C-alpha positions as CSV (number, residue, x, y, z in Angstrom):
1,M,-9.0,-5.9,14.8
2,W,-8.7,-2.6,12.9
3,A,-11.2,-1.4,10.2
4,D,-10.6,1.1,7.5
5,A,-12.1,4.6,7.9
6,D,-14.6,3.7,5.1
7,W,-16.1,1.0,7.3
8,I,-16.3,2.4,10.8
9,Q,-15.7,5.5,12.9
10,L,-15.1,5.3,16.6
11,D,-16.7,7.9,18.8
12,R,-14.9,8.9,22.0
13,R,-16.3,5.9,24.0
14,G,-15.4,3.5,21.3
15,A,-11.8,4.9,21.1
16,E,-11.6,4.7,24.9
17,L,-12.6,1.0,24.8
18,L,-10.1,0.3,22.0
19,F,-7.4,2.0,24.1
20,Q,-8.4,-0.1,27.2
21,V,-8.2,-3.3,25.2
22,L,-4.8,-2.5,23.8
23,T,-3.5,-1.5,27.2
24,E,-4.7,-4.7,28.8
25,R,-3.5,-6.8,25.9
26,E,0.0,-5.2,25.9
27,E,1.0,-6.9,29.1
28,K,-0.2,-10.3,28.1
29,S,0.4,-11.0,24.4
30,A,1.1,-9.6,21.0
31,V,-1.4,-7.5,19.0
32,A,-1.4,-7.4,15.2
33,I,-3.1,-4.5,13.4
34,A,-3.5,-4.1,9.7
35,S,-4.4,-0.9,8.0
36,K,-4.1,0.7,4.6
37,E,-4.0,4.1,6.3
38,P,-0.8,5.8,7.5
39,F,-1.0,6.8,11.1
40,S,-1.7,10.4,10.0
41,G,-5.0,9.1,8.5
42,W,-6.2,7.3,11.6
43,T,-8.1,10.3,12.8
44,K,-10.7,9.3,10.2
45,T,-11.5,6.3,12.3
46,V,-10.5,7.4,15.8
47,T,-12.0,10.8,15.5
48,D,-10.8,12.3,18.8
49,P,-7.3,13.6,18.1
50,S,-6.0,13.0,21.6
51,L,-7.3,9.5,21.8
52,C,-6.0,8.8,18.3
53,A,-2.6,9.8,19.4
54,A,-2.9,7.7,22.5
55,V,-3.9,4.6,20.5
56,V,-1.1,5.1,18.0
57,D,1.4,5.6,20.9
58,R,0.2,2.5,22.7
59,L,0.5,0.4,19.5
60,T,3.9,1.7,18.5
61,F,5.7,1.7,21.9
62,N,8.0,-1.3,21.8
63,G,6.2,-2.4,18.7
64,Q,7.4,-3.6,15.3
65,I,5.9,-1.9,12.2
66,I,6.0,-3.9,9.0
67,E,5.2,-2.1,5.8
68,T,4.3,-4.4,3.0
69,G,3.8,-1.8,0.4
70,H,1.3,-3.9,-1.5
71,S,-2.2,-5.3,-1.2
72,C,-2.3,-9.0,-0.1
73,R,-5.8,-9.4,-1.6
74,L,-4.6,-8.0,-5.0
75,A,-1.6,-10.3,-5.0
76,H,-3.8,-13.3,-4.1
77,A,-6.2,-12.4,-6.9
78,R,-3.4,-12.1,-9.4
79,R,-2.0,-15.5,-8.4
80,A,-5.4,-17.1,-8.6
81,K,-5.9,-15.6,-12.1
82,A,-2.5,-16.7,-13.3
83,S,-3.1,-20.3,-12.1
84,N,-6.4,-20.6,-14.0
């Protein structure tokens, strides 16, 4: 559901829609977001600072943050290379 800042930037309307989706989803089911950017870098994607803070707040309230510290794609590529 989330894209890196290199791929997409959300204008104010896009950020409002994302916030609305997260708000409606919060009461129904879990939401999983993956990003290589720390929260401090999300303003590259959600360019309105107040909306960015609202989106991060919505995601982290009663949420669980899992930091993997590595690239899953890189690990997969290394495993594939090792098995060949």
